[in-house]
N, C-alpha and C positions, 0 to 999 in steps of 0.2 A: 666444357672447360678444358683448356690445354694442360699438359703435364707441367709446363713451366709455371702456370698460375697456381696449380695445385701443390707444387713443391713447397714445403715449409720454408720460412724465411731464414736467412743466414744467422739470425739471432737465436735460433732454436738452441736448446740446451746442449752444451758441449758434451756433457756426461752422457746424455741420451744418444747423441750421435756416435760417441765412442763405443758405447755398448752395442748399438746397432751394427756398427762396423765389425766389432769383435764377434758378435753372435753369427752374423752372416759369414764371417771368416771361418768359424768353426765348421759350418756346413760346407764351405769351399774346401777345407782340409779333407773332409770325408770324401768329397768328389775327387780331389787330387789323388788321394790314396787309392781309390777304386781305379782311376786311370793308370796310375803307376803300376799297380798289380797286373792289370790287363796287358800293358805294354811289356812288362817283364816276362809274364807267362807266354806271350805270343812270340817274343823275339829271343829270349835267352840272354845270357850275360854278354856274349861277344857282339851280337847284332844290336843289342841295346846300347852297347858302347859306341857303335857307329852312329846310331840315332842321337845319343846324348851329345856327341861331339858336334853334329850338325846343328842341333838346337843351340848349343853353347856358342857356336860360331855365328849363328843368326842373331843371337842376343848381343854378342860383342859388336857385330856390324851395326845393329840398331843403335847401340850406344855411341859408337864412334862417329856415325853419320848424323846422329841426332843432336850433338852439341849441347846436351842437357836442356833442350828447348822445352820439354815437358815441365821441368822445374821452374824455368823462367815464366812459362805460361801460367802455372798455378800462382806464382808470386804476383805477377802483374794483374791478373784477373781478380785476385783477392784484394789487391789494393785499389781496385776500381779504375785501372788504367788501360783498359782494352776495349776495342769494339769487337765483340765476340763473333758477330756475323762475318765480318771481313777476316777475322783471325781463323775461323773455321775453314774458309775457302783456301787461304794461304797455306795452312797446315796440311790440308788434304793434298794439294799439289806437291808440297815438300815431301810428303810421305811417298808419293809415287816416284819422285826423282831419286829418293834414297834407295828405293827398291831397285831401280834401274842401275844405279851405281853399284849396288851390292852384287847384282848379277855379273857385271863386268869384272869386279874384283875377284869373285869366286872363279870365274873362267881364267883369269890371270894366274890364280894359284895353281891351275892345272899344269902350268909350265914348270912348276917345281913339284915333283912327285912326293918328295918327303914332306914338304910344307903342306901340300894339299891333303895328304893322308892324316896329318896331325890335326886338321881342322874339319875337312869335309871328306871322309874316307872314300876311296875309289869304289867300294862295294855299293855305294848309293847310286852309282851310274852317272852318265853324262848329264842327265836332266837335273841333277842335284843343284847346279848353279841357279837354274830358274826357280826351283823350289825354295831354296834359301833366300833368294832375292825377293820372291813374293811374300815369304814369311816376314822379312824385314819391312816391306811396305805396309803390311797389315798390322804388324806389331807397332810400328811408328804411328800409324793413324790412330790405332786404339789408345796408345799412350797420350797422344795429343788431345783427343776428344775427352778422354778421362781426366786429363789435367785441367781442362776448362771446367768440367763439372766440379772438380775438387776446389778450384779457385772460387767458384760461385757458392761453395759450401752446400752444394746439393748432394749431401752425403747419402741420403736414401736412394736417390735415382742412380748414383754411381754404384752403390753396394748391390742393388738388385740386378744391375747389368753385369757386374762381376760374377754374381752367382749364376745367372742365366747363361752367361757365356761358358762357364765351367760345365754346367749341365749339358749344354749342346756338345761340348768337346767330348765328354764322357760318352754321351749317347752315340756319337759318330764312331768312336773307337769300338764300343760294344756291338754296334750294328755291323760294322765291317768285319769284326771277329766272327759274328754269327753267320754272315754270308759266306765267309771264307771256309768255315767249318762245314757248312752245308754243301759247298762246292768242292770240298776236299782240296782246298788251295792254301798253301802256306803264305802268310803275310811276311814281307821283309821290311827292313828299316826304311826303305824308300816308300813303301806303301803307307807306313805309319806317318812318314813325313808329309805325304799328301793329305792325310786326315788332319794332321796338326795345322796345316796350311788352311784347310777349310774352316776349322774351328776358330782360328785367329781372324779370318776374314769376317765370320759371323759376329765375333765380338766387336770388331771395329764398326760394323753396321749398327749394332745395338747402341754403342756410345753415340754414334752420329745421330741416331734417331731421337735421342734425348735432347739434342741441341737444335731441333727444328724450331723455326719461328723466333729465333733470337732477334731482338730489336736492334736496329742500327743506331749507333751513337756517333757523335762528332769526334771521337778520339782515334779514329782509324789511323791517321797519319802518325800518331805518337805511340802506337801500340808496340811496334816491332823493336824500336831502339831500346826502351827500358827493359823489354823482355830479354834481348840479347845481352844487355849490360849486366843483368843478374845471372843469365844462363852460362855465359862463357867462363867466368871464374869457377862456377860450379862444375863445369864440364870436365876439367882435368881431375877434380876430386872424384867425380863419379866414375870416370874411366879407371883411375887408380884403384878405387874401391872395388870395382868389378873384377879387376885383376887379382885383388886380394881374395875375392870369392871364387874365381874360376881359373886362375893361372895354374893351380895345382892339377885341375882336370886335364888341361892340355899337356902338361908335363908328365902326368901319369901315362897318357897315350904315347908320348915320345919314348919314355923309358920302359914301360911295362906292357903296352899293347891294348887292344880294344877290350878284351875281357876284363882287364883290371879297371878300365874306364867305366864299364858297366857296373862293376861291383862298388867302386868308389862313389860314382854318381848316385847310386841308391842310398849309400850311407849319408851323403850330403843332403839329399832330398828329405830323408827322414829327420835328420838333425835340424834342418832349417824350418821344419814345421813349428819348432819352438819360437820362431820369430813372428808367429801370428799375432801375439799380443802386442809386441813392440811395433809391428807394422800398422796395426789398427790404431794404436795410440798416436803414432807419428803422422799417419795419414790425416787424422782429424786435427792434430795440434798445429802442424805447420801453417796451413792457411789462416787459422785463428790468430796465431802469433803475428803473422805478417799483416793481417787486417787490423789488429788492435795493439800496435806497438806502444801506445801510450799507457796501456794497462800492464805495467811491468810486474808489479807484485802478484797480480792474478795469474799472469802467464808463467811466472816462476813457480807458483804454488801448483798450477796444473801440471807443469812438467815434472816436478818432484813427485807428485801423486802418481803420475803415469809411470815414472821410473821405478818407484817402489812396487807398484802393482805388477809391472812387467817382470821385475827381478824374481819375486816370490812365486808367481805362477810358472815362470820358465824353469825355476829351480825344481819345483815339485814334479813337473812333467819330465824334466831331464832325469831325475832319480828313477822314475817309473820306467822310462824308456831304456835306461842303462840296465836295469834289473831284468827286463823282459825282452831286450832287443834280439838276442839270438833265437829264442823260441818264436818270437813274433815274425822275424824275417823268414825263418824256415817254413813256418806254417803258411804265411801269406804269399811269399814270393817263390818258394821252392828251395830245394837243397842246393841248386846251382848258385844261389845268392847267399849261402851261409857265411861266406868269408867277408861279407859286408858288416858283420856285427862288431868286430874289433875296432875298425876305424870309426864306427858310429860312437862307441864309448869314448874314444879319444877326442872326438869333435865336440861332445856335449858341454864340457866346461867352458870352452871358448864361445860357444853359441849362447850360453846363458849370459856371459859377460857382454857379448855383442848386443843381445836383446836389450839389456839395461842401458847400454850406451846409445842405442838408436833413438830413444826418446829424447835424450839430451841433445843429440845431433840435430834433430828436427827443430828444437828451440834455437840453436845456433844459426841454422839456415834461415829460420823465420825472422830473426832480427837483422837479416842482411849481412851475416858474417861468414859466407861460405868458404872464405880463404882459410879459416881455422880448420875446417873439416879437410881441406886440401892438404894442409901441412901434416895433419894426423895420418891421413891416408898414405902420404909419401913415406913416412917412417914405417908404417905397418907393411907396406909393399916391400920394402927392403928386407924386412924379417921374412916375409913370405918367399921372396926370390931366393935368398941365401939358404933358408931352411929347406925348401923343396929340392934345390940342387944337391944339398948335402945328404938329406934323409931319404928321399924317394929311392935312389939307387940302392941304399943300404937296408931300409926297412919296408920298402914297398908302399902300399897304400896306407899303412899305419903311419909311415913317416910323413906322408902328405897330410894326414889328419892331425898329427901332433903339431906340425908347422902351422896349419890353419888355426888351431886352437890357441897357440901362442900369439899369433898375429892378432886374432880377435880380442884376446885378453889385453894386449898392449893398446889396441884401439880404445877399449873401454877405459883403461887407466888414463890415457891422455885426454879423452873426451870429457870424462868426469872432472879432471883437473881444470880444463878450460871452462866448463860450465860453472864450477865453484868460484873460479876467479871472476867470471863475468857477472855473476848474480849475488855473490856473498852468501849463498845458501850453505847450510851445513851438510857435511857428509852423512850425518845421522838422519837428516830429513830425507835423503835420497835412498836410504836403506831400510830403516825400520818402519813397519806398517803402523798405521793409525786406526782409530775406530772408524773413520770414514772409509778406509780401505776395506774393512770387513763388511760394512754396509754396501759398498759398491760390489763386492764379490757376491753378496746375496742377491743384489739386483741383477748382476750378470747371469746368475743361475736362472733367475726368473725369465729373463729375456731369451736366453738360449732355449729354455723350455717352450716359450711362446713361438719362437721361430720354428722349432721342431714340429709344433702342432699347427703351424700355418696361421697363427693368430696375430703376428706382429704387423701392425698397420704400416703402410708405406708412407 
C-alpha cells in the first residue's frame, strides 16, 4: 500500500492533527537547540555572526524570489483547485530557477563591498554565492512540496518529514564536528554553510518523496492562476513581515559588527522557540479554514481556542526562560555568548504577543483576506525601521530587542482588533482559558510522552 493511500483522510480530527504537529515540534525544538549549541561552540560569536547573516540572506532571497507561492499552493490545494502532479513539476523547475537567480544576485552584491559584507560577509569566501544560491533552491523546493502536503492536510506525513529533516541536519553537523576534531581541523562559517546546504537538500528530497504517485486531474490548466491570485497579495505582507523579524539582524551587522550579530541572533533564536505552539496551531488551522469556509462558527471557535492555548503556554515558557536565561546561555553556549541574555529578556514580551496573534492571522489568511495582514505588517515595519535606527546605535543589541518587542506587540494589537471585527468574537474568549483547554493540555502531555517513547502512530 502506498503512503498516499495509507495517509489519514483530510477529515481526521483537527485537534489530533494539531497535537501531533505540536508534539513533533517539541522534538524539533530539542534538535534545533542541539544544532545551535554545536554551531555556537564550533564557530564562536564572530564567525557565527557571519554564518547567521548568510542564512538570513538566503532566507530573504528565498522569500523575495518565491512571491509567496507556498502560501498560494496551500490555499489552492486545500480548496481542491490544483493538479498536484503538474504542480510538483512546475514548482521543482521554479525552485532551480530561483537558485540560479540568487547566485547572480549575490555575485552582483560583490560589486559593493559594504552591502556584500552586510549580507554575505567576505570571510565566507568567493564560493559563498554558489552556496547561498543552492540553499535558496533547496529551501524553495522544500517549501513548495511541504505546502502541497499541508494543502492536502497530510499533516502526519509533513510532520514526520519535518522531524527527520532536522535529525539529518543535526547528524551532519555533529559528524562534521567529530571528523574535524579527529583531524585537528577547525571548521569555519563556510564549512557550516556547506553542511546546512546538504541538510536543506535532504529535506527537499524527503518532501518530494511523499508526493510520489500523485494522480493527474483535469485541473492543470487552472491551477496556476488562482494560486498566483492568492499568493501575490500575500507576498508583500510576507516580505514586510520578514523584515519585521530580520531587518534588525542586518542593521545590527551594519552598526555593531559580526560579533554583535552572533550574540543577537542567538537571543532571537531562543526567543522564537516560543512560537512553536502558534506555528503548530496556524499550520493546521489555515488549510482547514480555507477548505471549510462555510463552517464559520466552528472556525472562529477553533481559532479562539488556539489563541488562548498559545497565549498561556507561551507566557509560562517566557517567564521560565527570562528567569533562567543567563544561566542557561552560559552553561549551554559558553561565556562568549553571555551578553545574549539581556536582549533575550527584552524580546520575550513581544514574542508572547506575536505568538497569540499568529493564530488569528492564520484565520484571516484562511478566509482569503491577506490584505489585512499586509496593512498590519506595513504599520509594524515602520515601527521596526524607526526604532532600530534610533535605538541600535544608542543601546546596542538591547535596542534592537526593545524595538522588535514593540513591533510584535503592535502586530498583536492590530491583528486581534481585525479578528474581533471580522468575527464578532469577544476579547475574553481569546484570552481566558476554558475547561476544554485544560483537557487539551492534558492530552498534549500524553501525546508528547508518546512521541518521546516512539509510540505515536503515523
